[in-house]
Steps between C-alpha positions, in 0.01 A plus 500: 500500500242483770458269814198329357650462156813327629300263718268413213795388288639246745274199481798302368634270786770765588717478194653834348267667251644726235290808401565821304466822682396831329801713400737254681702176429318158537479379859496174691265499796589279795235367738681210679679584832813313418523678157464837673770417753724389213434820327618703810814287525594525144662849521779427252267397233243777544507875512243761604704810410388547137127461587542761786636745255200453268264566797692809610467636145127412468377607825747752652623705209848352515711639202592254228854614502534427871319170439767411238770577747359264747425230256865504399587357840423130470717400794198450737443627859681228694846549664659277226432623162344275235785579265867486623703814478231764523628792691315608806475844360268373217280295723190732565260224592744368763536858640121528517474178690784590731336834580180321608697249707666791689179695566207266498631190654618429863340608821681824510407664173145370524466633864622848391230518217220345717559723798489812278184367334327440840581869598368641173199288496420605847520864397267433209246324723520790742388726236162298448453435872692753720629379828320787664174406339211405729214270390370580172497221230624571140390317198744359253586203287794257575673476162440874407645607845805280461557615135525851642672466849702189463606602153641823633677333784651228294602738217648739756704208647658431177551845327421759770257787490617696193303312243166592655621869515575488136193326401199553737280264284773227515284263700187519271723482184677186632177304562351605169817366335497196706142418417598479128828327557394185287391712208856629476639155526279385224619779280161669433517833314468830664171606345318206675579629849640852474443588858717220627778615263481855640498362858815294426674808349423695811633227727815465284564878486458531877749216561735660248473841660571339849818328375622803324457723803653238723818488287507869519520497872712184540787511749796383314605311813190279469573407135632168419571320173563164662201276393281378774702637794388728783645848447583606844222770513191493708232246474266790378558843362257782406572468127524129378317367806632155577854380453351224280400766245808707549732222411289366224516831327879512549515156360279575196704811432814294515374280228392784276123485526329825397289706736188368326617144546566558870169661546333198341689270740406695806150533378505122480630472866226713631244304306632155594459538871188717507289322236548164678525587875215750523221275339634196698460697826151589382436126436617426857297769667187400307531140602576597864217759540239280329543238779442651853658183666814514272517878570496433881774237463720724295449795731602289802819406339581868418418617852762247622761703299440828670689718746300665779469867508683723745473855608761597241262364224168673613595742774195558721289281282704191559289180484698194610264270292574688173793362306749766389695320234504178309801265526560460128744206544220302686227590263706330223486174676137483596372145383138591412589830331768314295249238419242746367794663300601161342132403425436836336814470290406145399149607392549859387836509330505369135840525352669362194851390569641559144843400371655473146678196392869546425563132426295183475376349815288192596225535760259225583629282221444773244748695297458876504679682215717811531363841398157434653356628819414284801214601720388371849165647608468506873117462487542134391725412798326724745163334455609147490254320728738209568748748646292756676159336565417433864196318633222745492721768351548449113784681327249730330380642814693752733592340832692717735649199692628309207866547584472450881635184654485385862818569701673177562509418864343825591185718492383717217577522122805590292522619144569240237700627203311411187817539280605153611241337282659602175155617390517856631669779322308838523834685454624281217813283546853410411741769396220750418311457821364847625806661670262713711303230647643520855413872518168463330396239761614715788319806355166312459507333846572819682252702282228264595603509870543870510168562328311290756706628779422859423149487384174356628319379189141391439417348154193643333482305173661453156492760231568507132741726313252781513428474859166329465403222739586147369358161592837351473864538610804529267538219247814325398555672160692361196827684500833332544712809591552444874248583758141497360312825501194541711183565304307569808599696807395476865322802634566549876464734779817583692633710784803536701533208750493638857568195691580135457506221760730214479 
């Protein structure tokens, strides 16, 4: 169901509306903020696991026998099982959640992944604009460039380099598969889009080959069957890549998932971060580069997070006014950059928080019956004028400063967290909130900062999917699958930045 379709159904005063989805159970759609918050709080009455399995099977080739194994666990993902007496050894959903907690939350694990991403993304940017390069401008397009270079850096951060060695076309195959994601979700037959099916097959086979090869080379001392725990091995190895993936693999194997099932799950992990973070970074850069004043302000913030060069950095070519490195921890706290990020998520992320009713619940004075789905589309809350509208800056128009507030008793501005409104959930909410949201945010913020820190960029104009000039920028789209795709790209001239002045 698309963004516009959902919006069009809700001229009803905010009460729940029941609809029937194609190939799915009937669903209640919530549009009232209080109802949405009630949905996120009702973790015992609702479940997301069964629907997640159906998505895995439809979109990522998850085998039915593995799906049945996961569906058999109805104890939920919380620490306390929904049913008393369920042994921990049978709780695969809890194990998955615990694994995410160990490797995707907390400053330590997030910093490990973020710092590795920064190093690898810098390597990728160095290939398109070598540090030794002089002058010369190169032509490119923002989203296309990120779909190549940021995708490689992000994927290498998660799973290492082997997958690209095993499948040289992995990047191109991934984006062809991603472009057709909704067709898989809708269950359209293969003959209608055979090329996308073939691309998905190549992506799946590449991930499967990478996993099989990694297991063959696994050091037994780095193997663990304790769900969700760190395994005592290195943060990264040459075979699995990150400890996150290595411990996930051990966990899935412990619960009896097949190689195909594990390949589908890791394919899902690669997809979930890249298909959302990369287009969102594109949206952020398009907004920043389209406004010279905003670009100047964001750059000034970034320059304040740099470390001056030394002779050790540049030898005889040392330039004291050229920053050598970005202080990542400071980048993550920049008020304006965070406001641009939050505003882009508000406008460009369109998600459906979907749960399945285990028992009857009441929301907004209405009774919702068990066995049905409940859906909370973010687009309704994120465009609510009463919540987000400011004088001269309606909720329907991008405003970079929307989440800045004056510092009390001081100078300047500070970032205002939009989550406090109850009307902001680009990562979902409740027990099923995106477990990778902390790393995803860090990756997006540092990607924008590193891109502008490394490259001098001059916008040329917008182009369509065939590279032809366009009179408009990217539109909002109608998908509700996470970050909206860009149907236009920003063509730019870029070169290595030689000097910046604070």
